[in-house]
matplotlib code that plots the C-alpha trace (Angstrom):
import matplotlib.pyplot as plt

x = [175.9, 172.4, 170.4, 166.7, 167.6, 170.7, 170.4, 173.9, 176.1, 179.6, 180.6, 180.3, 182.0, 185.0, 184.9, 184.8, 187.7, 189.9, 188.8, 186.3, 183.3, 180.1, 177.1, 174.1, 170.4, 168.5, 168.1, 168.9, 172.5, 173.4, 171.0, 172.2, 175.9, 176.3, 175.4, 174.6, 177.2, 176.1, 175.5, 178.8, 180.6, 181.9, 179.6, 178.6, 180.6, 178.8, 176.1, 172.7, 170.0, 166.6, 164.9, 165.8, 164.8, 167.4, 166.9, 167.5, 170.7, 171.9, 171.3, 173.4, 176.2, 176.1, 176.4, 179.5, 181.2, 180.4, 182.1, 185.0, 185.7, 184.9, 186.5, 189.4, 190.0, 186.5, 186.7, 189.8, 188.2, 185.2, 187.5, 189.3, 185.9, 184.9, 188.2, 187.9, 184.7, 184.6, 182.2, 183.5, 181.5, 183.2, 180.7, 177.7, 179.1, 179.7, 176.1, 174.7, 176.7, 175.4, 171.9, 172.4, 173.9, 171.0, 168.5, 170.4, 170.4, 166.6, 166.0, 168.0, 166.0, 162.7, 163.8, 164.8, 161.5, 159.6, 161.6, 160.7, 157.0, 157.1, 158.2]
y = [98.1, 99.0, 95.9, 94.9, 91.3, 90.1, 86.8, 86.7, 89.8, 88.5, 91.5, 94.0, 91.5, 91.4, 95.2, 95.8, 93.5, 95.5, 99.0, 99.8, 101.5, 100.0, 102.1, 99.7, 99.4, 97.9, 94.5, 90.9, 90.3, 93.9, 95.0, 92.3, 93.0, 96.8, 98.9, 102.5, 105.2, 107.5, 111.1, 112.0, 109.4, 107.6, 104.6, 102.0, 100.6, 101.7, 103.9, 102.4, 103.9, 104.4, 102.5, 100.7, 103.6, 105.5, 108.8, 107.1, 105.3, 108.6, 110.3, 107.6, 108.0, 111.8, 111.2, 109.0, 111.6, 114.3, 112.4, 111.4, 115.1, 116.8, 114.4, 112.3, 111.0, 109.8, 108.2, 106.3, 105.2, 104.0, 101.9, 100.4, 99.5, 97.7, 95.9, 94.8, 93.0, 89.2, 87.2, 83.8, 81.2, 81.5, 83.8, 81.9, 78.6, 80.1, 81.4, 78.1, 76.1, 78.4, 77.9, 74.1, 74.0, 76.1, 73.7, 70.7, 72.1, 72.9, 69.4, 68.0, 70.1, 68.9, 65.3, 65.6, 67.3, 64.6, 61.9, 63.5, 63.6, 59.9, 58.8]
z = [96.9, 95.9, 96.0, 96.3, 97.1, 98.9, 100.7, 102.1, 101.4, 101.0, 99.0, 101.9, 104.3, 102.0, 101.5, 105.3, 105.8, 103.5, 104.7, 102.0, 103.6, 102.2, 101.1, 101.0, 100.7, 103.7, 102.3, 103.4, 104.4, 103.7, 106.4, 108.8, 108.6, 108.0, 111.0, 110.0, 110.7, 113.5, 112.8, 114.4, 112.4, 115.5, 115.4, 112.8, 109.9, 106.7, 105.2, 105.0, 102.8, 104.4, 101.5, 98.3, 96.0, 94.0, 95.9, 99.3, 98.0, 96.6, 100.0, 101.8, 99.2, 99.8, 103.6, 102.9, 100.7, 103.2, 106.1, 103.8, 102.9, 106.2, 108.8, 107.7, 111.2, 111.6, 108.2, 109.1, 112.4, 110.4, 108.2, 111.2, 112.9, 109.7, 109.4, 113.1, 112.5, 112.5, 110.5, 111.4, 113.3, 116.7, 118.3, 116.8, 118.0, 121.5, 121.7, 120.4, 123.0, 125.7, 124.6, 124.4, 127.9, 129.3, 127.6, 129.1, 132.6, 132.4, 131.2, 134.2, 136.6, 135.0, 135.1, 138.8, 139.7, 137.8, 139.6, 143.0, 142.1, 141.2, 144.7]

ax = plt.figure().add_subplot(projection="3d")
ax.plot(x, y, z, "-o")
ax.set_aspect("equal")
plt.show()
């Protein structure tokens, strides 16, 4: 998915869900959702080019082909990691609620302290 502008990146999310390993440029939603495969192939979910230039994308593609050919087990594990990702709102909602509750509790403490100073 060579792209210079990608605000969202639904294509790679769909690809990951079905076991296709994305090769992307470091842009927008692609950069946000595709963690780079580690040098040993046991971390990350896709191949990310260093830059948006053609030579950098080609290098990422060559790394993908090399892993595919040399280590089928690592490749299958890579596919499984990608398919296990969740891009739904559950985690974002949980983090938002945690932040909201923290803000609420701080507000209560401030209100209590202000009330104590008023007396």
